[in-house]
N, C-alpha and C positions, 0 to 999 in steps of 0.2 A: 460771231457778232450778230445780234438780232436787232433789227430796226423797229422802233416803235413809231407808228404812223399817227401823227397828230394833225388834225385838220379842223378849221373853224366851220367849214361848210360840209355838211354830211351828204355824201353822194347817194344816189338812188340805190345802188347796190348795198351800201352800208345800211340804209333804211330798211331794205328788204330783209337783210340778215337780222337786224334788231327786231323787226316785227315777227320773224320766224322764231327767235329766241323767246319772245314774250308769249307767243301763242303755244309754245311747246312743240312746234313742228320741226324745229332745228335744235340740235344739241351742240354743246361747246366743242366736242371732238369732231363734229362735222362741218364746222365753219371753214369756208375756203381758206387755204393757207395764206393767200395774199391779203386776207382781211383779218386773220386771227389775232394780230397784234395791233390792230387799229384802236386808238385810244377810246373812241366812242363805243366800239364793240366791247372792249374790256370793262368799261364803266358799267354798261348795262348788265353784263354777265355777273359782275360782282354784286350789283344792286339786286338782281333776281336770285342771288344765292347759288348760282350755277358754278361759280368759281370762287374758291376760298383759299387765301394764302395762309401758309403755316410758317415753318422755320424759314428764315431768310438771312442773308448776310454774305460774308466773304469766306471763300474756301481757300485757306492758306496753302494747302498742298497743290491744288490745281491753279491757284492764282486767278480765280474767276469769282464773280458774284453769282449767287443762286437764289432761287425762290422755289420752295416746295409748295405745291398746290393740290387741293382736292377738286376734281372736276365731278360734278353731280349730273346724273342722267337716269332715265328709267330703263330697267331691264325688260326682258320679254314678258314678264308678268305684270309690268306696270309699277314695280316697286322702285323707289328712289335709291340708287346706290352711288358709290363714289369710287374714284380711282386716283391714285397719287401720281402726279407728274412733277418733274423737276425742270425748271427753266434756268438756263445759265447765260451769263452776260460777260463779255470781255471788259467792259468799261462801266464805271460808276454811273455815267450819264444815262446809258441804256437802262440800267437797273433801276435808277431813281424814277425815270419816266414810266417804266413799266408798272411800278408800284404807285405812281402818281404821288410820290413823296411820302408814302407810308412805309418808312424805313426803320422805325423805332421798335415797334412791338414784335416780340418773338424773334429777336435779331441778335446776331453775333458777328462782330467784325474784328476778331482777334488778329493782330499784326497788320491791320490796314491803317495807314496814317492819315487818310483823307487829305492828301496834299495835291491831288489832281486839280486842274483849273476849274472844272465844273463844280466840284464840291466846295471850293473856296468861295463861290458866288453866294452860297447860302449861309445863314447864321446857324450852323448845325450845333447841336448840343453834344460835343465830343465826349464829355464825361458820361453821358447817358448811352451813347453809342458804343463805348468801349467797356462798359460795366460788365457785360457777360463775356466770359473767357471761353466757354465751351457749352455745347448743348448736352454733352455727356457729363453726367454728374457722378456716375458710379466709378469706383476704383477696384483694384484687385482685392483690397481689404473687405469689400462687400460680398465676396464670394468665398466659399469654403473650398479648400483644395484637398480635403481629407478623402482618401480613397476607401472604397468599400472593401470588405474582407475578400470578396470574389476577385476584385481587381488586383489586390495584393497577391493572392494566390496565383492568379493567372500570370502576373509579371514574374514572380519567383519561378514558376514552372518553365516559362520561356527562357529565363536566364540560365536555369540549371540544365534543362533538357534540350530545348530547341537549339539554343546557341551552341551547345556541346556537339549535337548531331551535325549541325551545319558545318562546324569547324572540321569535323571528321571527314565529311564529304568533300570539303574544300581540299583537304590534304590528298584524298584519293584522286580527285580530278587533276590536281596540279602535279601529281607524281607520274602521270601518264606520259610516256615517251614515244609510244607507237600508236598507230591508228587502231590496231586490234585492242590494245589496252583501253584506249579512250572509249571505243565502241562498247566494250564490256561494262565499263563503269557507268556509262550512260544508261545502258539496259538495266543494270542493277538499281540505279537511282530511280528510274521510272516505276519500279516495283516497291520502292520504300515508302514509309509513312511520311517522310519529309517532303516528298514530291507533291503531297496533297495540299501543302500550304506555301510551297516555293517552287516556281518554275525552274526547269533545268537550265534555262538561258542565264539565270543568275550565275551559275557556275561556269558557263561558257565565258562570260566576260571576266570573271576572276582568273580563269585560265589564260585568257588573252593578256591580261596585264601582268600576271605573274611570270609569264614566259615571253613577253613581247620581243625580247632580243634573240630568241631562239628560232631560227629558220625551220628547224625540225618540227617544233610544236605548232608553228603556223601552218605547215603542210598538213599536220595531223588534223587540226580543226577544220581546215578547208576541205579536206577529203571527207570528213564526217558530214559537214554541211552540204556537200555535193551529192553524197550517196545515201545518207541515212536520215537526215533531219528535214522533214518536208517544209516546215514553217520557219525556216531560218533566214528569211529575207532581211529582217532587222539586224540580225547578228552579222551577216555579211556586210551590210552597209555600215554597221558599227566598226567593223574591221577597217573599212576605208578611212575612218577617222583616226585610226591608231597607226596603221601602216601606210606605205605608199599605195594610193588607190590603184594605180596601174598593175602593181604586183598582185593585188587581190583579184582584179578583173581577169588577169591572165590565168590565175590558178583556180578560180571558181568555175566548176563545170557541173552545174545542176543536171542530174540525169535520173530523176526518180519518177517521171511521168511520161506523157506522150511527147513526141518530137516537138509539137507546137508549144506545149506548156514549158518544156525545157528551154526552148528558144526564148519564150516570153520572160521566164525568170532571169535568164542571163541578160536580156535587154534591159530589164528593170534596174539591174545593178549598173549596167553601162550608162543608163540615163542619169542615175544618181551620181556617178563619177563625173559625168558631164556637167551636172548642176554644181558640183563642188568646184570644178574648174572654172565655171562661169560666175562663181560667187552668188548663185541663186539659193544659197543655203544660209540659214541663220541658226546658230547653236546657242543653247542656254544650259547651264549646269545648275541643277538643284541639289541641295543636300538635305537629308532627312534621316530620322531614326526609324529603321524598319522593325515594326512590331512583331513580325513573324520570326525574324532571325535574331533580333536584338543586336544587330550591327548598324553602325552609322554608314550610310551609303551616299554615293554621288550618282546621279542619273543625268545623262545628256539628252536633252530634247532637241530634235532637229525640225526646223520649219522649212519646207520647200516651197518656193514661190513659183507661180505659174503666170507668165506674161504680165507680171506686175498687177494682177487683178485679184489675186487671192493667194492663200497659202494653205498647205496641207501639213498637219502636225504628224511627225514620225518620232515615236519614242524609241530611242536607241537602247533603252534598258539601263540596268545598273552597270556603270562602267568605271 
């Protein structure tokens, strides 16, 4: 909610701001925040051409009123430039007072009924206000969806070659029943052409889901992540979302670096499990068509919250 300050008596500070705007010593963006929405200041800025309103109306998705404005000021070379700003208001009253009643031009109020008490006080031209249904006039019919010959050939090549190769590697990974087999397949994959456009972690997660009921296969991938795959943090944390976190924590024993680094890696997983336990984790699943493999995939994105003051995004990969 933004308050519009209306006053009959102009304070000394407001007068100082107005004089600064008129002399060019003060710009719209530098007006003190507590006076930025003073009605007297707004009127002068508009009169001087320093603030110009564009699209305005009701945002049916956000359920707020908005005004798009150009703010004009001089750059370091002394040239007059503009920057677009968007003002939002929770209530029609705030919006109306901000625009000083200028609510008809370049406006769209689609799905707003004007039934609030404030709007009922005015003899509004409802037909005029509801005439515009959208600022967007283009439709899908205005665009061509024809693909170029290069795009067609690229798609067909991925469909016939990439997809087939990925399927073959999926079968090789999922057929591994021992640590030695899995390690050998990973080594061979890193030397293949497919690895140039698809990370091996893609196959880790397919292996996880293909065999998640097999204790033997869980042991295999955890042994590999502990001994051979240096950047497997995300995969280990992803396993915590599929299996019982404590089981993963007990079995994961990173030992590929110094004692301090090994300890740090295991602590990071322990902290993640603790966040899961304390519900400091938000998970979102996104679905998409992978252009490299031509498979439809799901990826779980994990957001970790820290002291309720921020969050860190951790992409758990295609799972």
